[in-house]
C-alpha positions in Angstrom: 55.5 -17.8 82.5 58.8 -16.7 84.3 58.8 -13.3 83.3 56.0 -10.9 84.2 55.1 -8.5 81.2 52.7 -5.7 81.8 51.4 -4.2 78.7 49.7 -0.5 79.7 46.8 -0.4 77.5 45.7 3.1 78.7 45.6 5.5 81.9 44.0 8.6 82.1 41.9 9.9 84.8 40.0 7.5 86.6 40.5 4.2 84.4 43.3 1.7 84.2 43.6 -1.0 81.8 46.6 -3.6 81.0 47.3 -6.8 79.9 49.7 -9.3 81.8 51.2 -12.6 80.9 50.4 -14.0 84.1 48.4 -17.2 83.9 45.1 -15.6 84.3 42.9 -18.8 84.0 43.0 -18.5 87.5 41.7 -15.4 89.1 44.3 -15.7 92.2 46.9 -14.6 89.9 45.2 -11.0 89.8 46.7 -10.2 93.2 49.4 -8.7 91.7 47.2 -6.2 90.7 43.9 -6.1 92.7 42.1 -8.2 95.3 40.8 -11.6 93.8 38.0 -11.3 95.7 36.7 -8.5 93.6 37.5 -9.7 90.2 34.7 -10.1 87.8 35.1 -12.5 84.9 33.5 -14.3 82.5 32.9 -18.0 80.8 34.0 -17.0 77.2 32.1 -19.3 74.7 33.3 -16.9 71.3 29.6 -15.5 71.5 28.2 -11.6 71.2 26.8 -12.1 74.7 27.4 -8.9 76.8 26.6 -8.7 80.4 26.2 -5.2 82.8 28.1 -6.0 85.9 26.9 -4.4 89.2 28.6 -4.6 93.1 26.4 -7.7 93.5 28.6 -9.6 91.2 31.4 -8.9 92.6 34.2 -11.7 92.9 32.1 -13.8 90.2 32.5 -15.5 87.1 29.3 -14.9 85.0 28.6 -17.6 82.9 28.2 -17.9 79.0 29.2 -14.6 77.8 32.3 -12.6 76.1 32.2 -8.9 77.1 31.5 -7.3 80.4 30.4 -3.5 81.1 30.5 -1.8 84.3 30.1 1.9 86.0 31.1 0.5 89.6 34.1 1.9 90.8 36.9 -0.2 92.0 35.3 -3.7 90.4 38.0 -4.8 88.2 37.0 -6.9 85.1 38.8 -9.5 83.5 39.1 -11.1 80.0 41.2 -13.9 79.4 43.1 -14.5 75.8 45.7 -16.5 73.9 45.8 -14.4 70.4 42.3 -13.1 70.5 41.7 -9.8 70.3 41.1 -8.0 73.8 39.1 -4.8 73.7 38.6 -2.1 76.0 36.3 0.5 76.1 36.1 3.9 78.1 33.9 6.5 78.4 35.2 9.4 80.8 32.2 11.1 80.8 29.4 8.6 81.8 32.3 6.6 83.9 31.7 3.8 82.2 34.3 0.8 81.0 33.9 -2.6 79.3 36.1 -5.7 78.7 35.5 -7.5 75.6 36.8 -10.9 74.0 36.9 -10.6 70.4 37.9 -13.9 68.6 37.1 -14.6 65.0 33.3 -15.6 65.9 33.1 -12.7 68.5 34.5 -10.4 65.6 32.0 -11.8 62.8 29.3 -11.1 65.3 29.9 -8.3 66.1 30.5 -7.9 69.6 32.6 -4.8 69.6 30.1 -2.7 67.6 27.5 -4.2 70.0 29.0 -3.7 73.2 29.2 0.1 72.7 25.9 0.3 71.3 24.9 -1.5 74.9 27.0 1.5 76.7 25.0 4.1 74.5 21.7 2.9 75.1 21.8 1.8 78.8 24.7 4.2 80.1 24.2 7.4 77.8 27.4 6.9 76.4 28.2 9.0 73.0 30.7 7.9 70.1 32.5 11.0 70.3 33.8 10.6 74.1 34.9 6.8 73.8 38.3 5.9 74.1 39.6 2.3 72.9 42.2 0.1 73.6 43.2 -3.0 72.0 45.9 -5.3 73.8 48.1 -7.8 72.2 46.9 -10.7 69.8 47.7 -12.3 67.0 48.2 -10.1 64.2 47.2 -10.5 60.8 50.1 -12.0 59.0 50.0 -14.5 61.6 46.1 -15.6 61.5 45.9 -18.3 58.5 42.3 -19.4 58.1 40.5 -21.6 55.5 39.1 -19.9 52.9 34.8 -20.0 54.3 36.5 -18.3 57.6 38.0 -15.5 55.4 35.0 -15.0 53.3 32.8 -14.7 56.4 34.8 -11.8 57.2 35.0 -9.7 53.8 37.9 -9.5 51.2 38.8 -6.0 53.4 40.1 -8.0 56.3 42.3 -10.3 54.0 46.0 -8.8 54.3 47.5 -11.2 52.1 48.2 -15.3 51.8 50.5 -17.7 53.6 52.9 -19.8 52.3 49.9 -22.8 51.9 47.8 -20.1 49.7 45.7 -19.6 52.9 44.2 -16.3 53.6 45.5 -13.8 56.4 43.0 -12.3 58.1 43.3 -8.8 60.5 40.6 -9.5 63.2 42.2 -6.2 65.3 41.6 -4.3 62.1 37.6 -5.7 62.0 37.1 -4.8 65.9 38.8 -1.4 65.1 36.5 -0.7 62.5 33.7 -1.6 64.0 34.3 1.3 66.7 35.2 4.0 63.6 31.8 2.5 61.5 29.5 4.1 64.5 31.7 7.5 65.1 34.8 6.7 67.2 37.4 8.8 66.7 40.0 6.8 65.2 42.7 9.1 67.0 41.0 7.5 70.1 41.6 3.8 69.3 44.9 2.6 70.8 46.3 -0.8 69.1 48.9 -3.0 71.0 51.8 -3.8 68.0 52.5 -7.0 69.8 51.6 -10.1 68.2 50.9 -12.9 70.6 52.0 -15.2 67.9 55.5 -13.6 67.1 56.1 -12.8 71.0 57.0 -16.0 72.9 56.5 -13.8 76.0 53.1 -14.1 75.5 50.4 -16.8 75.5 49.8 -17.8 72.0 47.5 -21.0 71.1 48.4 -20.9 67.4 52.4 -21.1 68.5 51.9 -23.5 71.4 48.4 -25.1 71.6 49.1 -23.6 75.1 46.6 -23.4 78.3 48.0 -20.2 79.4 46.1 -17.3 79.3 47.1 -13.9 78.8 44.5 -11.6 81.4 43.3 -7.8 80.3 42.1 -5.9 83.3 40.1 -2.5 83.5 39.0 -0.8 86.7 37.6 2.5 87.2 39.3 4.1 89.6 
């Protein structure tokens, strides 16, 4: 990418969360924002596996998971996407953050809901305190799937049909509803209106079959 874009997901109190179009396949690129030796990322596998991150994991890539949760200050968590939905959760009362990679499979496996439930059981978070941010992602009108995939989501997330008469599915809506269904106030869920497939400044697998990745970071300050 020739132009650096930073989309601020949320900034309140003691947490920062943002997405950037820097190619975040490489942790070294985070030098623009954090010390790369501090960043914790994960080797994403489109699963519903969630890992709690402590200070001993600083600077590592955690194998085979798709969501990271921590209550450690100055410990940046990184998720990489290129059309999938990045979801950040923040509990300002218990001072806990989560960073979630929610693709089609992860959303079907309820990874967003499960991450919040882990925050509740492990850290005492309450849904009434949660602030959520959904970063740039492929929008529903651009996400064409086959009938089998659409049926796994359910009719409520099919927002129409493409010119090829294939279902169009809104994954971000599914992620949002996983939070609302367990009690998060919809007013506390902030959703980006940037579609990665429509905006060429952002990496999109559907559009370009690209190798680049958008990075979403969150860190307790």
